[in-house]
N, CA, C and O atoms as CSV, one atom per row, in Angstrom:
chain,resi,resn,atom,element,x,y,z
A,1,MET,N,N,4.253,-7.861,22.397
A,1,MET,CA,C,4.947,-8.168,21.124
A,1,MET,C,C,6.436,-6.859,21.608
A,1,MET,O,O,6.087,-5.864,22.244
A,2,ASP,N,N,7.568,-6.980,21.333
A,2,ASP,CA,C,7.813,-5.804,21.179
A,2,ASP,C,C,8.675,-5.475,19.640
A,2,ASP,O,O,9.273,-6.133,18.789
A,3,LYS,N,N,8.315,-4.031,19.893
A,3,LYS,CA,C,8.494,-3.677,18.342
A,3,LYS,C,C,9.699,-3.643,17.972
A,3,LYS,O,O,10.590,-3.614,18.822
A,4,LYS,N,N,10.021,-3.639,16.438
A,4,LYS,CA,C,11.268,-4.326,16.198
A,4,LYS,C,C,11.109,-3.137,15.324
A,4,LYS,O,O,10.052,-2.644,14.931
A,5,SER,N,N,12.918,-2.568,14.964
A,5,SER,CA,C,13.492,-1.681,14.322
A,5,SER,C,C,13.967,-1.837,12.726
A,5,SER,O,O,14.985,-2.429,12.368
A,6,ILE,N,N,13.177,-1.295,12.004
A,6,ILE,CA,C,13.823,-1.205,11.270
A,6,ILE,C,C,14.141,-0.306,9.860
A,6,ILE,O,O,13.510,0.737,10.023
A,7,ARG,N,N,14.738,-0.256,8.739
A,7,ARG,CA,C,14.749,0.981,7.706
A,7,ARG,C,C,14.295,0.164,6.373
A,7,ARG,O,O,14.473,-0.995,5.997
A,8,VAL,N,N,13.600,1.347,5.806
A,8,VAL,CA,C,12.944,0.773,4.406
A,8,VAL,C,C,13.154,1.844,3.585
A,8,VAL,O,O,13.593,2.872,4.101
A,9,THR,N,N,12.880,1.809,2.139
A,9,THR,CA,C,13.279,2.954,1.204
A,9,THR,C,C,11.872,2.900,0.609
A,9,THR,O,O,11.266,1.853,0.380
A,10,ILE,N,N,11.298,4.447,0.322
A,10,ILE,CA,C,10.161,4.708,-0.532
A,10,ILE,C,C,10.373,5.819,-1.191
A,10,ILE,O,O,10.183,6.941,-0.721
A,11,LEU,N,N,10.806,5.558,-2.395
A,11,LEU,CA,C,10.770,6.568,-3.600
A,11,LEU,C,C,12.367,6.878,-3.463
A,11,LEU,O,O,12.850,8.010,-3.454
A,12,GLY,N,N,12.875,6.022,-3.390
A,12,GLY,CA,C,14.575,6.232,-2.977
A,12,GLY,C,C,15.113,6.993,-2.019
A,12,GLY,O,O,16.287,7.363,-2.053
A,13,LYS,N,N,13.968,7.395,-0.728
A,13,LYS,CA,C,14.635,7.702,0.582
A,13,LYS,C,C,14.582,6.799,1.433
A,13,LYS,O,O,13.988,5.740,1.233
A,14,GLU,N,N,15.235,7.108,2.574
A,14,GLU,CA,C,15.225,5.752,3.610
A,14,GLU,C,C,14.652,5.882,4.595
A,14,GLU,O,O,14.974,7.025,4.922
A,15,TYR,N,N,13.900,5.455,5.457
A,15,TYR,CA,C,12.796,5.768,6.537
A,15,TYR,C,C,12.845,4.581,7.853
A,15,TYR,O,O,12.389,3.438,7.822
A,16,PRO,N,N,13.465,5.185,8.845
A,16,PRO,CA,C,13.177,4.321,9.991
A,16,PRO,C,C,12.153,3.869,10.780
A,16,PRO,O,O,11.706,4.616,11.651
A,17,LEU,N,N,11.718,2.791,10.623
A,17,LEU,CA,C,10.373,2.523,11.470
A,17,LEU,C,C,10.554,1.828,12.687
A,17,LEU,O,O,11.614,1.400,13.145
A,18,ARG,N,N,9.229,1.744,13.245
A,18,ARG,CA,C,9.206,0.615,14.449
A,18,ARG,C,C,8.186,-0.230,14.439
A,18,ARG,O,O,7.044,0.106,14.751
A,19,VAL,N,N,8.577,-1.591,14.019
A,19,VAL,CA,C,6.998,-2.428,13.618
A,19,VAL,C,C,6.707,-3.704,14.457
A,19,VAL,O,O,7.673,-4.332,14.891
A,20,ASP,N,N,5.336,-4.168,14.737
A,20,ASP,CA,C,4.973,-5.383,15.438
A,20,ASP,C,C,5.752,-6.313,14.351
A,20,ASP,O,O,6.876,-6.774,14.552
A,21,ASP,N,N,4.923,-6.537,13.068
A,21,ASP,CA,C,5.019,-7.326,12.222
A,21,ASP,C,C,6.023,-6.736,10.719
A,21,ASP,O,O,5.669,-6.112,9.718
A,22,GLU,N,N,7.467,-7.317,11.185
A,22,GLU,CA,C,8.350,-7.114,10.346
A,22,GLU,C,C,7.398,-7.515,8.581
A,22,GLU,O,O,6.831,-6.622,7.951
A,23,GLU,N,N,7.436,-8.780,8.176
A,23,GLU,CA,C,6.840,-9.036,7.057
A,23,GLU,C,C,5.501,-8.689,6.575
A,23,GLU,O,O,5.218,-8.918,5.399
A,24,LYS,N,N,4.405,-8.005,7.604
A,24,LYS,CA,C,3.646,-7.298,6.997
A,24,LYS,C,C,4.326,-5.527,6.259
A,24,LYS,O,O,4.427,-4.962,5.170
A,25,ALA,N,N,4.690,-5.235,7.974
A,25,ALA,CA,C,5.345,-3.647,7.172
A,25,ALA,C,C,6.140,-3.657,5.898
A,25,ALA,O,O,6.235,-2.710,5.118
A,26,LEU,N,N,6.995,-5.460,5.715
A,26,LEU,CA,C,7.725,-5.081,4.492
A,26,LEU,C,C,6.289,-4.710,3.102
A,26,LEU,O,O,6.253,-3.703,2.395
A,27,LYS,N,N,5.400,-5.734,3.085
A,27,LYS,CA,C,4.685,-6.001,2.428
A,27,LYS,C,C,3.385,-4.136,2.060
A,27,LYS,O,O,2.698,-3.839,1.083
A,28,VAL,N,N,3.626,-3.434,3.318
A,28,VAL,CA,C,2.860,-2.056,3.236
A,28,VAL,C,C,4.058,-1.655,2.648
A,28,VAL,O,O,3.956,-1.679,1.422
A,29,VAL,N,N,5.158,-1.295,3.042
A,29,VAL,CA,C,5.982,-0.240,2.119
A,29,VAL,C,C,5.965,-0.718,0.645
A,29,VAL,O,O,5.550,0.026,-0.243
A,30,SER,N,N,6.412,-1.942,0.400
A,30,SER,CA,C,6.199,-2.572,-1.072
A,30,SER,C,C,4.998,-1.632,-2.079
A,30,SER,O,O,4.965,-1.026,-3.150
A,31,TYR,N,N,4.209,-1.942,-1.076
A,31,TYR,CA,C,2.388,-1.542,-2.116
A,31,TYR,C,C,2.665,0.083,-1.896
A,31,TYR,O,O,2.019,0.742,-2.710
A,32,VAL,N,N,3.222,0.640,-1.271
A,32,VAL,CA,C,3.101,2.089,-1.017
A,32,VAL,C,C,4.050,2.831,-1.847
A,32,VAL,O,O,3.828,4.016,-2.098
A,33,ASP,N,N,5.464,2.022,-2.453
A,33,ASP,CA,C,6.372,2.327,-3.021
A,33,ASP,C,C,5.599,2.265,-4.403
A,33,ASP,O,O,5.373,3.169,-5.206
A,34,SER,N,N,5.270,0.948,-4.433
A,34,SER,CA,C,5.045,0.909,-5.828
A,34,SER,C,C,3.559,1.656,-6.471
A,34,SER,O,O,3.355,1.974,-7.643
A,35,LEU,N,N,2.639,1.805,-5.300
A,35,LEU,CA,C,2.083,2.985,-5.994
A,35,LEU,C,C,2.151,4.261,-6.354
A,35,LEU,O,O,1.586,4.808,-7.302
A,36,LEU,N,N,3.169,4.906,-5.219
A,36,LEU,CA,C,3.474,6.112,-5.717
A,36,LEU,C,C,4.516,6.299,-6.925
A,36,LEU,O,O,4.427,7.194,-7.766
A,37,ASN,N,N,5.428,5.402,-6.886
A,37,ASN,CA,C,6.310,4.971,-8.606
A,37,ASN,C,C,5.171,5.040,-9.548
A,37,ASN,O,O,5.272,5.870,-10.451
A,38,GLU,N,N,4.189,4.370,-9.498
A,38,GLU,CA,C,2.951,4.220,-10.420
A,38,GLU,C,C,2.683,5.874,-10.591
A,38,GLU,O,O,2.883,6.610,-11.558
A,39,LEU,N,N,2.248,6.097,-9.501
A,39,LEU,CA,C,1.816,7.397,-9.924
A,39,LEU,C,C,2.611,8.757,-10.730
A,39,LEU,O,O,2.245,9.652,-11.492
A,40,LEU,N,N,3.813,8.365,-10.126
A,40,LEU,CA,C,4.910,9.164,-10.750
A,40,LEU,C,C,5.215,9.089,-12.056
A,40,LEU,O,O,5.631,10.001,-12.770
A,41,GLU,N,N,4.955,7.766,-12.398
A,41,GLU,CA,C,5.072,7.585,-13.783
A,41,GLU,C,C,4.108,8.259,-14.943
A,41,GLU,O,O,4.175,8.608,-16.122
A,42,LYS,N,N,3.029,8.210,-13.683
A,42,LYS,CA,C,1.642,8.601,-15.224
A,42,LYS,C,C,1.968,10.252,-15.001
A,42,LYS,O,O,1.469,10.953,-15.881
A,43,ASN,N,N,2.614,10.867,-14.113
A,43,ASN,CA,C,2.370,12.193,-13.667
A,43,ASN,C,C,3.517,13.089,-13.525
A,43,ASN,O,O,3.702,14.007,-12.726
A,44,PRO,N,N,4.609,12.402,-14.934
A,44,PRO,CA,C,5.742,13.142,-14.861
A,44,PRO,C,C,6.256,14.766,-14.141
A,44,PRO,O,O,5.787,15.632,-14.878
A,45,GLY,N,N,6.909,15.302,-13.174
A,45,GLY,CA,C,7.079,16.452,-12.979
A,45,GLY,C,C,6.055,17.156,-12.103
A,45,GLY,O,O,5.714,18.331,-11.970
A,46,ALA,N,N,5.724,16.103,-11.605
A,46,ALA,CA,C,4.679,16.321,-10.723
A,46,ALA,C,C,5.434,16.215,-9.395
A,46,ALA,O,O,6.210,15.274,-9.227
A,47,PRO,N,N,5.193,17.370,-8.203
A,47,PRO,CA,C,5.881,17.271,-6.862
A,47,PRO,C,C,5.613,16.221,-6.115
A,47,PRO,O,O,4.515,15.663,-6.127
A,48,THR,N,N,6.775,15.797,-5.271
A,48,THR,CA,C,6.528,14.876,-4.770
A,48,THR,C,C,5.252,14.589,-3.630
A,48,THR,O,O,4.622,13.591,-3.281
A,49,SER,N,N,5.247,15.801,-3.324
A,49,SER,CA,C,4.330,15.873,-2.277
A,49,SER,C,C,2.565,15.876,-2.942
A,49,SER,O,O,1.595,15.548,-2.258
A,50,THR,N,N,2.499,16.292,-4.293
A,50,THR,CA,C,1.097,15.777,-4.989
A,50,THR,C,C,0.865,14.551,-5.169
A,50,THR,O,O,-0.136,13.836,-5.214
A,51,ILE,N,N,2.455,14.371,-5.311
A,51,ILE,CA,C,2.010,12.255,-5.873
A,51,ILE,C,C,1.624,11.585,-4.244
A,51,ILE,O,O,0.780,10.706,-4.068
A,52,ALA,N,N,2.353,12.150,-3.276
A,52,ALA,CA,C,1.987,11.472,-1.862
A,52,ALA,C,C,0.697,11.923,-1.660
A,52,ALA,O,O,-0.058,11.010,-1.323
A,53,VAL,N,N,0.008,13.370,-1.776
A,53,VAL,CA,C,-1.246,13.328,-1.487
A,53,VAL,C,C,-2.239,12.324,-2.548
A,53,VAL,O,O,-3.257,11.867,-2.026
A,54,ILE,N,N,-2.010,12.028,-3.787
A,54,ILE,CA,C,-2.745,11.481,-5.039
A,54,ILE,C,C,-2.821,10.021,-4.217
A,54,ILE,O,O,-3.915,9.509,-4.454
A,55,ALA,N,N,-2.137,9.320,-3.469
A,55,ALA,CA,C,-1.941,8.350,-3.173
A,55,ALA,C,C,-2.314,7.552,-2.159
A,55,ALA,O,O,-2.561,6.346,-2.135
A,56,ALA,N,N,-2.329,8.857,-0.840
A,56,ALA,CA,C,-3.095,8.621,0.028
A,56,ALA,C,C,-4.662,8.890,-0.029
A,56,ALA,O,O,-5.252,8.635,1.021
A,57,LEU,N,N,-5.233,9.244,-0.816
A,57,LEU,CA,C,-6.287,9.536,-1.217
A,57,LEU,C,C,-6.777,8.198,-2.287
A,57,LEU,O,O,-7.967,8.065,-2.574
A,58,ASN,N,N,-5.918,7.428,-2.722
A,58,ASN,CA,C,-6.778,6.561,-3.736
A,58,ASN,C,C,-6.363,5.433,-2.597
A,58,ASN,O,O,-7.081,4.436,-2.521
A,59,ILE,N,N,-5.287,5.551,-1.757
A,59,ILE,CA,C,-5.844,4.180,-0.273
A,59,ILE,C,C,-6.797,4.295,0.441
A,59,ILE,O,O,-7.540,3.421,0.889
A,60,ALA,N,N,-6.814,5.739,0.616
A,60,ALA,CA,C,-8.274,6.278,1.853
A,60,ALA,C,C,-9.390,5.871,0.825
A,60,ALA,O,O,-10.487,5.746,1.371
A,61,GLU,N,N,-9.383,5.593,-0.764
A,61,GLU,CA,C,-10.996,5.604,-1.379
A,61,GLU,C,C,-10.783,4.021,-0.946
A,61,GLU,O,O,-11.620,3.689,-0.107
A,62,GLN,N,N,-9.865,2.960,-1.316
A,62,GLN,CA,C,-10.157,1.772,-0.921
A,62,GLN,C,C,-10.633,1.367,-0.294
A,62,GLN,O,O,-11.521,0.542,-0.508
A,63,LEU,N,N,-10.029,2.010,1.442
A,63,LEU,CA,C,-10.074,1.658,2.686
A,63,LEU,C,C,-11.714,1.735,2.905
A,63,LEU,O,O,-12.427,0.892,3.448
A,64,PHE,N,N,-12.036,2.803,2.409
A,64,PHE,CA,C,-13.755,3.351,2.448
A,64,PHE,C,C,-14.371,2.421,1.834
A,64,PHE,O,O,-15.197,1.727,2.428
A,65,ASP,N,N,-13.950,2.165,-0.028
A,65,ASP,CA,C,-15.052,1.530,-0.666
A,65,ASP,C,C,-15.399,-0.283,0.252
A,65,ASP,O,O,-16.462,-0.878,0.430
A,66,LEU,N,N,-14.018,-0.638,0.620
A,66,LEU,CA,C,-14.444,-2.222,1.645
A,66,LEU,C,C,-15.057,-1.892,2.542
A,66,LEU,O,O,-16.020,-2.653,2.636
A,67,LYS,N,N,-15.068,-0.794,3.679
A,67,LYS,CA,C,-15.683,-0.816,4.750
A,67,LYS,C,C,-17.052,-0.389,4.428
A,67,LYS,O,O,-17.975,-0.484,5.236
A,68,GLU,N,N,-17.147,-0.025,3.512
A,68,GLU,CA,C,-18.888,0.688,3.175
A,68,GLU,C,C,-19.305,-1.143,2.586
A,68,GLU,O,O,-20.305,-1.676,3.066
A,69,LYS,N,N,-18.625,-1.744,1.789
A,69,LYS,CA,C,-18.853,-3.298,1.199
A,69,LYS,C,C,-19.578,-4.108,2.423
A,69,LYS,O,O,-20.753,-4.459,2.530
A,70,VAL,N,N,-18.204,-4.321,3.519
A,70,VAL,CA,C,-18.653,-4.803,4.656
A,70,VAL,C,C,-19.962,-4.335,5.431
A,70,VAL,O,O,-20.863,-5.041,5.884
A,71,HIS,N,N,-19.841,-3.140,5.455
A,71,HIS,CA,C,-21.505,-2.490,6.346
A,71,HIS,C,C,-22.316,-2.765,5.413
A,71,HIS,O,O,-23.332,-3.326,5.823
A,72,ASN,N,N,-22.272,-2.593,4.332
A,72,ASN,CA,C,-23.438,-2.757,3.745
A,72,ASN,C,C,-23.964,-3.784,3.056
A,72,ASN,O,O,-25.181,-3.867,2.890
A,73,GLU,N,N,-23.096,-4.694,2.569
A,73,GLU,CA,C,-23.840,-6.401,2.546
A,73,GLU,C,C,-23.022,-7.274,2.927
A,73,GLU,O,O,-23.483,-8.413,2.854
A,74,GLY,N,N,-21.873,-7.193,3.348
A,74,GLY,CA,C,-21.282,-8.113,4.526
A,74,GLY,C,C,-19.868,-8.572,3.048
A,74,GLY,O,O,-19.982,-8.635,1.823
A,75,ILE,N,N,-18.843,-8.765,3.852
A,75,ILE,CA,C,-17.879,-9.254,2.712
A,75,ILE,C,C,-18.230,-10.604,2.067
A,75,ILE,O,O,-18.735,-11.439,2.818
A,76,ASP,N,N,-18.037,-10.932,0.790
A,76,ASP,CA,C,-17.845,-11.858,-0.103
A,76,ASP,C,C,-16.524,-12.495,-0.007
A,76,ASP,O,O,-15.566,-11.856,-0.441
A,77,ILE,N,N,-16.316,-13.755,0.537
A,77,ILE,CA,C,-15.120,-14.389,0.214
A,77,ILE,C,C,-14.385,-13.847,-0.856
A,77,ILE,O,O,-13.271,-13.330,-0.940
A,78,SER,N,N,-15.423,-14.133,-1.772
A,78,SER,CA,C,-14.704,-14.416,-3.323
A,78,SER,C,C,-14.159,-13.194,-3.940
A,78,SER,O,O,-13.438,-13.236,-4.937
A,79,ASP,N,N,-14.548,-11.972,-3.271
A,79,ASP,CA,C,-14.369,-10.553,-3.926
A,79,ASP,C,C,-13.064,-10.317,-2.760
A,79,ASP,O,O,-12.298,-9.484,-3.244
A,80,LEU,N,N,-12.596,-10.764,-1.447
A,80,LEU,CA,C,-11.509,-10.663,-1.036
A,80,LEU,C,C,-10.856,-11.290,-1.546
A,80,LEU,O,O,-9.760,-10.754,-1.387
A,81,VAL,N,N,-10.715,-12.207,-2.155
A,81,VAL,CA,C,-9.636,-13.215,-3.166
A,81,VAL,C,C,-9.553,-12.527,-4.256
A,81,VAL,O,O,-8.444,-12.599,-4.787
A,82,GLY,N,N,-10.457,-11.771,-4.879
A,82,GLY,CA,C,-10.212,-11.221,-5.661
A,82,GLY,C,C,-9.707,-9.620,-5.855
A,82,GLY,O,O,-9.512,-9.136,-6.970
A,83,VAL,N,N,-9.528,-8.883,-4.601
A,83,VAL,CA,C,-8.860,-7.884,-4.345
A,83,VAL,C,C,-7.372,-8.149,-4.284
A,83,VAL,O,O,-6.509,-7.566,-4.940
A,84,ILE,N,N,-7.154,-9.376,-3.158
A,84,ILE,CA,C,-5.914,-10.026,-3.092
A,84,ILE,C,C,-5.154,-10.158,-4.666
A,84,ILE,O,O,-4.044,-9.939,-5.151
A,85,SER,N,N,-6.192,-10.544,-5.013
A,85,SER,CA,C,-5.257,-11.289,-6.509
A,85,SER,C,C,-4.901,-9.824,-7.408
A,85,SER,O,O,-3.875,-9.538,-8.026
A,86,TYR,N,N,-5.931,-9.185,-7.252
A,86,TYR,CA,C,-5.428,-7.959,-8.359
A,86,TYR,C,C,-4.278,-7.111,-7.380
A,86,TYR,O,O,-3.409,-6.622,-8.100
A,87,LEU,N,N,-4.086,-6.849,-6.054
A,87,LEU,CA,C,-3.106,-6.677,-5.479
A,87,LEU,C,C,-1.814,-7.568,-5.606
A,87,LEU,O,O,-0.737,-7.009,-5.810
A,88,ARG,N,N,-1.860,-8.402,-5.537
A,88,ARG,CA,C,-0.367,-9.376,-6.053
A,88,ARG,C,C,0.022,-9.001,-7.304
A,88,ARG,O,O,1.143,-8.555,-7.551
A,89,GLU,N,N,-1.411,-9.260,-8.632
A,89,GLU,CA,C,-0.241,-8.771,-9.744
A,89,GLU,C,C,0.354,-7.528,-10.110
A,89,GLU,O,O,1.386,-7.361,-10.760
A,90,ASN,N,N,-0.666,-6.387,-9.457
A,90,ASN,CA,C,-0.560,-5.453,-9.757
A,90,ASN,C,C,1.398,-4.444,-8.846
A,90,ASN,O,O,2.403,-3.795,-9.134
A,91,PHE,N,N,0.485,-5.222,-7.497
A,91,PHE,CA,C,1.910,-4.575,-6.843
A,91,PHE,C,C,2.371,-6.148,-6.220
A,91,PHE,O,O,1.846,-6.753,-5.286
A,92,PRO,N,N,3.155,-6.434,-6.800
A,92,PRO,CA,C,4.431,-7.937,-6.583
A,92,PRO,C,C,5.085,-7.307,-5.185
A,92,PRO,O,O,5.170,-6.136,-4.815
A,93,VAL,N,N,5.352,-8.079,-4.795
A,93,VAL,CA,C,6.310,-8.112,-3.580
A,93,VAL,C,C,7.175,-9.219,-3.415
A,93,VAL,O,O,6.834,-10.274,-2.879
A,94,GLU,N,N,8.356,-8.963,-3.901
A,94,GLU,CA,C,9.468,-9.728,-4.099
A,94,GLU,C,C,9.959,-10.305,-2.432
A,94,GLU,O,O,10.375,-9.472,-1.625
A,95,MET,N,N,9.867,-11.637,-2.088
A,95,MET,CA,C,10.254,-12.294,-0.739
A,95,MET,C,C,11.625,-12.839,-1.146
A,95,MET,O,O,11.853,-13.503,-2.157
A,96,SER,N,N,12.766,-12.351,0.070
A,96,SER,CA,C,14.240,-12.689,-0.315
A,96,SER,C,C,14.251,-14.291,0.391
A,96,SER,O,O,15.266,-14.985,0.330
């Protein structure tokens, strides 16, 4: 599959991306932008670089938790549905 060039906006700044799956990329961008904005609201005055590091740590922790759960217990579909529901409720993605 050929990569598609798109432009996305995160925290008001535009970035060029080359992606395989535009829809998935836009969902990821929306998630990251929402998380960064949430952290900025909770930490007014914090440098953007600090907010970015906190967001990266939060996302990495979520990934590690899911990997550990899969490794230790196997993934339960109801748990996965719960995570997806949480993400949809807290980080809604507007579809055009």
